C-alpha positions as CSV (number, residue, x, y, z in Angstrom):
1,M,0.2,-0.1,0.0
2,S,3.1,2.7,1.2
3,N,4.4,2.6,-3.1
4,N,0.2,3.0,-4.5
5,A,0.9,6.3,-7.1
6,N,-2.1,7.7,-5.3
7,L,-0.2,8.1,-1.7
8,L,3.1,8.7,-2.7
9,K,3.4,13.0,-4.3
10,C,6.5,14.6,-4.5
11,Y,7.3,17.7,-1.9
12,H,7.2,21.0,-4.2
13,G,7.6,23.2,-1.2
14,G,4.7,24.6,1.5
15,Y,2.9,22.2,3.6
16,A,4.4,18.3,3.7
17,P,2.0,15.8,1.3
18,V,0.6,13.1,4.4
19,S,2.9,10.0,4.3
20,P,0.9,6.9,3.5
21,Q,1.5,5.9,6.8
22,K,-0.5,9.0,8.5
23,S,-3.4,9.2,5.6
24,L,-3.8,5.2,6.9
25,L,-3.9,6.3,10.4
26,M,-6.4,8.8,9.6
27,F,-8.6,6.6,7.5
28,L,-8.1,3.9,10.2
29,R,-9.5,6.5,13.0
30,Y,-12.5,7.9,11.2
31,L,-13.8,4.1,10.4
32,A,-13.0,3.0,14.1
33,T,-15.0,5.7,16.0
34,D,-17.8,8.3,15.3
35,E,-15.4,10.9,15.2
36,S,-15.7,14.5,13.2
37,I,-13.7,15.5,10.3
38,L,-12.8,18.6,12.6
39,S,-11.7,16.2,15.6
40,I,-9.4,13.9,13.8
41,S,-7.9,16.7,11.8
42,N,-7.1,18.5,15.2
43,R,-6.0,15.3,16.2
44,F,-3.6,14.9,13.5
45,E,-2.9,17.8,13.0
46,V,-3.9,18.6,9.8
47,A,-6.6,20.6,8.2
48,P,-10.0,19.2,7.7
49,S,-9.7,19.7,4.0
50,T,-6.3,17.4,3.8
51,L,-8.1,15.2,5.9
52,H,-11.0,14.4,3.7
53,K,-9.2,14.2,0.8
54,S,-6.8,11.4,2.4
55,I,-10.0,9.7,3.4
56,T,-11.0,10.5,0.0
57,T,-8.0,8.6,-1.3
58,M,-7.9,5.4,1.3
59,L,-11.3,4.5,0.6
60,N,-10.5,4.1,-3.1
61,I,-7.7,2.2,-2.4
62,F,-9.4,-0.1,0.0
63,V,-12.9,-0.2,-3.2
64,V,-10.5,-1.1,-5.6
65,M,-8.6,-3.7,-2.8
66,R,-12.1,-5.6,-2.6
67,S,-11.1,-8.3,-5.3
68,Q,-8.6,-9.0,-3.1
69,Y,-10.6,-9.8,-0.5
70,V,-14.3,-10.4,-0.6
71,F,-14.0,-13.3,-3.2
72,W,-15.9,-16.4,-3.8
73,K,-14.1,-19.3,-3.6
74,K,-14.3,-21.8,-6.6
75,T,-11.7,-25.3,-6.1
76,V,-14.3,-28.3,-4.5
77,H,-10.9,-28.6,-2.1
78,E,-11.6,-25.1,-1.4
79,F,-15.3,-25.5,-0.4
80,E,-15.0,-28.3,1.4
81,G,-12.1,-26.5,4.2
82,I,-14.7,-24.5,3.6
83,T,-17.8,-27.0,5.4
84,A,-15.4,-28.9,7.4
85,Q,-16.2,-25.2,9.4
86,F,-19.6,-26.2,10.1
87,K,-20.0,-29.3,12.7
88,K,-23.8,-29.7,12.6
89,Y,-25.7,-28.9,9.4
90,P,-24.2,-30.6,6.5
91,G,-23.2,-28.8,3.0
92,I,-23.0,-25.4,4.1
93,C,-20.1,-22.9,1.9
94,G,-22.2,-19.8,3.5
95,V,-24.4,-18.2,5.2
96,I,-26.4,-15.7,3.9
97,D,-28.5,-12.7,5.3
98,G,-29.1,-8.8,4.8
99,Y,-28.1,-6.0,7.5
100,H,-29.0,-2.3,7.7
101,I,-27.1,0.2,8.4
102,K,-28.5,3.8,9.1
103,L,-27.0,6.6,6.8
104,K,-27.9,10.0,6.6
105,V,-29.9,11.0,3.3
106,S,-31.0,14.0,1.2
107,E,-34.0,15.1,1.5
108,E,-34.9,13.7,-2.0
109,D,-34.2,10.6,-0.7
110,H,-36.0,10.5,2.6
111,D,-38.9,8.2,1.6
112,S,-36.6,6.1,-0.6
113,Y,-34.3,4.6,1.7
114,I,-36.9,4.5,5.3
115,D,-36.7,0.7,6.5
116,R,-39.0,-1.0,8.6
117,Y,-37.6,0.3,11.8
118,H,-39.0,4.3,10.5
119,Q,-34.8,5.2,10.0
120,H,-33.0,6.1,6.8
121,S,-30.6,3.3,6.2
122,V,-29.0,1.4,2.7
123,N,-29.0,-2.7,2.3
124,L,-25.6,-5.0,2.8
125,M,-26.2,-8.0,1.7
126,A,-23.3,-10.9,2.7
127,V,-22.9,-14.1,2.7
128,C,-19.5,-15.3,5.1
129,T,-17.8,-18.6,6.4
130,K,-17.6,-20.1,9.9
131,S,-14.1,-18.4,10.3
132,K,-16.6,-14.6,9.5
133,L,-15.0,-14.5,6.8
134,L,-16.8,-12.5,3.5
135,T,-16.8,-14.3,0.7
136,Y,-19.6,-12.1,-0.8
137,I,-21.2,-8.2,-0.6
138,F,-24.0,-6.9,-2.4
139,V,-24.0,-3.0,-0.9
140,G,-26.1,-0.1,-2.1
141,F,-29.6,-0.9,-2.1
142,P,-31.9,1.1,0.1
143,G,-32.9,0.1,3.4
144,S,-36.8,0.7,2.3
145,A,-36.2,-3.2,0.2
146,H,-36.9,-6.8,1.5
147,D,-34.4,-9.4,2.1
148,S,-35.7,-10.8,-0.6
149,R,-36.0,-8.0,-3.6
150,V,-32.0,-7.1,-2.5
151,F,-30.9,-11.1,-2.8
152,K,-33.0,-11.1,-6.6
153,N,-31.6,-7.6,-7.5
154,S,-27.8,-8.9,-6.7
155,E,-25.3,-10.2,-8.6
156,F,-25.2,-13.7,-7.4
157,Y,-28.7,-14.9,-7.7
158,M,-28.5,-13.1,-11.1
159,N,-25.7,-15.1,-12.5
160,I,-27.4,-18.5,-11.1
161,E,-30.4,-17.6,-12.7
162,K,-28.3,-17.0,-16.0
163,H,-25.6,-19.4,-16.0
164,G,-27.1,-21.8,-13.6
165,I,-25.6,-23.4,-10.2
166,N,-22.3,-24.5,-11.4
167,Y,-21.2,-21.1,-11.5
168,Y,-20.9,-20.6,-8.1
169,F,-21.3,-24.2,-6.7
170,P,-18.8,-27.1,-8.1
171,N,-21.8,-29.8,-7.3
172,H,-24.9,-30.3,-6.0
173,K,-24.3,-30.8,-2.4
174,Y,-22.7,-27.8,-1.6
175,H,-25.7,-24.9,-0.7
176,I,-25.5,-21.8,1.6
177,I,-28.0,-20.8,4.5
178,G,-30.5,-17.8,5.1
179,D,-33.3,-17.0,7.7
180,S,-37.2,-17.1,6.3
181,A,-36.8,-14.3,3.9
182,F,-34.4,-16.3,1.3
183,G,-36.7,-17.8,-1.0
184,C,-35.9,-21.8,-0.8
185,Y,-33.9,-22.9,-3.6
186,P,-31.2,-26.2,-3.9
187,W,-28.3,-23.8,-3.6
188,L,-30.2,-21.9,-0.8
189,L,-31.6,-23.9,1.8
190,T,-33.9,-22.2,4.8
191,P,-35.8,-23.4,7.9
192,I,-38.9,-25.3,7.1
193,K,-42.4,-23.5,7.6
194,N,-44.8,-24.4,10.2
195,P,-42.5,-27.5,11.4
196,R,-44.7,-30.9,12.6
197,T,-42.3,-33.1,13.6
198,I,-39.3,-33.2,16.0
199,E,-36.4,-34.1,13.1
200,E,-38.7,-30.7,11.2
201,R,-37.9,-28.3,14.4
202,Y,-34.3,-30.5,14.8
203,H,-34.0,-29.6,11.0
204,N,-34.7,-25.6,11.7
205,Y,-32.8,-25.4,15.6
206,V,-29.4,-26.6,13.7
207,L,-29.7,-24.3,10.4
208,S,-30.3,-21.8,12.4
209,T,-27.4,-22.6,15.4
210,D,-25.3,-22.7,12.2
211,R,-26.4,-19.2,10.8
212,V,-25.8,-17.5,13.5
213,V,-22.4,-16.9,12.6
214,I,-23.6,-13.9,10.0
215,E,-25.1,-12.1,13.0
216,N,-21.5,-12.1,14.7
217,V,-19.7,-10.8,11.5
218,F,-22.4,-8.2,11.4
219,G,-21.3,-7.6,14.9
220,L,-18.1,-7.2,14.3
221,L,-17.7,-5.3,11.7
222,K,-19.7,-2.7,13.7
223,G,-17.3,-3.0,16.0
224,R,-14.3,-2.2,14.6
225,G,-16.1,0.1,12.2
226,R,-18.0,2.3,14.5
227,K,-18.6,4.4,11.7
228,L,-21.0,2.3,10.1
229,H,-23.3,2.6,13.1
230,Y,-24.6,5.9,11.2
231,I,-23.0,7.5,8.5
232,D,-23.4,11.2,8.5
233,V,-22.5,11.6,4.8
234,Y,-24.7,12.7,2.3
235,S,-23.8,11.1,-0.7
236,I,-24.9,7.8,-0.9
237,S,-21.5,6.6,-3.3
238,R,-19.2,7.6,-0.2
239,A,-21.5,5.7,2.6
240,I,-21.4,2.6,0.2
241,K,-17.2,3.0,-0.2
242,I,-16.7,3.8,3.4
243,I,-19.5,-0.1,3.5
244,V,-17.1,-1.7,1.8
245,A,-14.3,-0.5,2.9
246,A,-15.6,-1.6,6.4
247,C,-15.5,-4.9,4.8
248,V,-11.9,-5.5,3.5
249,L,-10.9,-4.4,6.8
250,H,-12.6,-7.2,8.3
251,N,-11.8,-10.3,6.1
252,W,-7.6,-8.0,6.4
253,C,-8.1,-8.9,9.8
254,I,-9.5,-12.7,9.8
255,I,-6.8,-13.3,7.6
256,D,-4.0,-11.3,10.0
257,K,-6.0,-13.2,13.1
258,D,-6.2,-10.1,14.5
259,V,-9.0,-11.6,17.1
260,W,-11.5,-9.3,17.5
261,T,-11.5,-9.4,22.0
262,E,-15.7,-9.8,22.4
263,V,-16.5,-13.3,23.4
264,L,-19.2,-14.6,21.4
265,E,-20.9,-17.6,22.6
266,Y,-22.9,-19.7,21.0
267,E,-20.5,-22.6,20.4
268,K,-22.8,-25.2,22.8
269,F,-24.7,-26.8,20.5
270,I,-25.6,-30.7,19.7
271,K,-23.8,-31.7,16.7
272,I,-25.5,-33.1,13.7
273,E,-24.2,-35.9,10.9
274,A,-25.9,-36.0,7.7
275,G,-24.5,-36.8,4.5
276,I,-26.0,-35.8,1.1
277,D,-24.5,-37.0,-2.4
278,T,-23.7,-35.3,-5.4
279,R,-27.3,-35.9,-7.4
280,E,-29.5,-33.3,-8.1
281,W,-31.5,-32.6,-4.9
282,T,-35.1,-30.6,-5.0
283,E,-34.9,-27.7,-1.7
284,T,-37.4,-29.7,-0.3
285,E,-35.5,-33.0,-0.8
286,K,-32.3,-31.6,0.3
287,R,-33.8,-30.6,3.7
288,R,-36.0,-33.8,4.2
289,L,-33.0,-35.9,3.7
290,I,-31.1,-34.1,6.7
291,A,-33.6,-33.1,8.9
292,Y,-34.6,-37.2,8.3
293,T,-30.3,-38.2,9.0
């Protein structure tokens, strides 16, 4: 990062250019706290305009880095490694959910971004692994949209509709899991509605215990990046860049084994062992097989 041409500037007199290291520190302070631009600029002894330019530069760099840190796995070996992390529900290669991030919007956008909590927000839809690594993010849909609508407008869903399940999954053994807000597909399994038997209730219990990891990821995102509690910028495109940068930084920390100190207790559940062969199953068949095995 220190070799990036956008950060390394020649000195031609006047105020000395901000070093890449200082730019990164100022950006991390901006992302990790709810401090104002004025407060951070005073802390680092730079002009507010200089801080704003440095943050803009760092946001653009982190957005470019997105493809290096947030990406979908490709090989069967990688998929096997992910599914092995989930000890309860078989065949999981990711957990999906949506999250509303509050932000400031202009007057003309008030109605579009009002969510069900009567707050202005933008939607972050994400897929993660058991190790809390983000493998897919879709950011920017207005908070007024339901999770299912956001999902069906995502690149993930549209690519599967256009190219088939093998665009993302090596075979039909694998799937992601989500809550009932998402539709049920052979590659996206959700809880059984109105479960009637012990096996069906157990299926939902086991699915839910593995699904909770995505909630923990959203908690970690907001823990590391307090700016995500409320993004006070009027530009929606800039708010989206801030969210993307927070996701990239999250994965950077996970890969670097920078463990967050919060204790997340969700590992006290019963194991389930069930196998699914690689032939094509409907979503109903897959859920019943898992429930009754």
